C-alpha positions in Angstrom: 4.5 10.7 -15.1 5.0 9.0 -11.7 6.9 5.6 -11.7 6.3 3.4 -8.3 8.3 0.7 -7.2 7.3 -1.8 -4.6 9.7 -3.8 -2.4 10.1 -5.9 0.8 7.7 -8.7 0.0 8.8 -12.3 0.7 8.1 -15.7 2.1 7.2 -15.5 5.9 5.5 -17.7 8.5 2.0 -17.1 10.2 2.6 -14.4 13.1 5.6 -12.7 11.3 5.8 -9.1 10.4 6.7 -7.4 7.1 7.5 -4.0 6.0 6.6 -2.9 2.3 8.0 0.2 0.7 6.8 2.0 -2.4 9.2 4.6 -3.7 8.1 7.2 -6.4 10.0 8.9 -9.0 9.0 11.5 -11.4 5.9 13.8 -11.4 4.6 15.4 -8.3 4.2 12.5 -6.1 4.6 14.2 -2.7 1.1 15.9 -3.1 -0.5 12.8 -4.4 -2.5 10.3 -2.0 -1.1 6.8 -1.9 -3.0 3.6 -1.4 -1.9 -0.1 -0.8 -3.9 -2.7 -2.5 -3.6 -6.4 -2.7 -4.8 -9.0 -5.1 -5.0 -12.7 -3.9 -4.7 -15.6 -6.4 -8.0 -15.7 -8.5 -9.7 -12.8 -6.5 -9.9 -9.1 -7.1 -7.6 -6.4 -6.1 -8.6 -4.7 -2.9 -8.1 -1.6 -1.0 -6.0 -1.9 2.1 -4.6 1.4 3.5 -4.3 4.8 2.3 -2.9 8.1 3.1 -3.3 11.7 1.8 -0.5 14.1 0.8 -1.2 16.9 3.2 -1.6 15.9 6.8 -1.0 12.1 6.2 -4.5 11.3 7.1 -5.0 7.6 6.9 -7.8 5.2 5.9 -7.9 1.2 6.2 -9.8 -1.6 5.2 -11.7 -3.0 8.3 -10.0 -6.3 7.4 -6.5 -5.1 8.3 -7.4 -2.4 10.7 -5.0 -2.8 13.9 -2.7 -5.1 12.0 -1.3 -2.9 9.1 0.1 0.6 9.5 0.5 2.9 6.7 3.2 5.6 6.9 4.9 8.4 4.6 8.2 9.9 4.9 8.5 13.5 5.7 9.8 14.3 2.2 6.6 12.2 1.0 8.1 10.4 -1.5 8.3 6.9 0.2 5.3 5.1 1.7 5.5 2.0 3.9 3.1 -0.5 4.8 3.8 -2.2 8.1 2.1 -5.6 8.3 2.1 -7.5 11.7 0.8 -10.7 12.6 0.7 -12.0 9.2 -2.0 -14.7 8.4 -1.9 -17.2 5.3 -4.9 -15.5 4.1 -2.8 -12.3 3.4 -1.0 -14.2 0.9 -1.3 -11.9 -2.3 0.7 -9.5 -4.8 0.6 -6.1 -2.8 0.5 -2.8 -5.1 0.9 0.6 -4.2 -0.9 3.5 -6.1 -1.0 7.0 -6.4 -4.0 9.4 -6.5 -3.7 12.7 -8.1 -6.7 14.0 -6.3 -5.8 12.7 -3.0 -4.0 15.6 -1.5 -6.5 16.4 1.4 -8.1 12.8 2.0 -7.2 9.2 0.9 -9.7 7.3 -1.2 -10.5 3.6 -1.0 -11.8 3.6 -4.6 -9.6 1.7 -6.8 -10.6 3.5 -9.9 -9.6 6.8 -8.4 -5.9 5.8 -8.5 -4.0 6.9 -11.6 -0.5 5.3 -11.2 0.4 1.9 -10.0 3.3 -0.2 -9.5 4.3 -3.5 -10.8 3.2 -5.1 -7.3 5.6 -7.4 -4.8 4.5 -10.9 -3.7 3.7 -11.9 -0.3 3.5 -15.4 0.8 2.4 -16.2 4.5 2.7 -19.7 5.4 0.8 -21.6 8.1 
């Protein structure tokens, strides 16, 4: 069983940057694909970025491409989401998730992810 813990959220102003971290324990997380999602108030959870467990191939939602960057440490057990030029519409709870089948390619499909963290709040003021 894999446990995921997100951190790095907070209250920032528009234009600021944040880096979220997702640390895993248990299981064989290093071979899993990892995705970042967010859920704004009253809305569905949406995919933001994903990274595989093999060659660190990445995938992004069009809404964040160019502003957000996903990366993974060499030991593969920590995944980051660097968020630049934050906007008020980025306000949401941010989650990381692990996909047991994501070794070779990250998936954007929420239903493909097997493990989820508890989330970290990001609030962007205007």
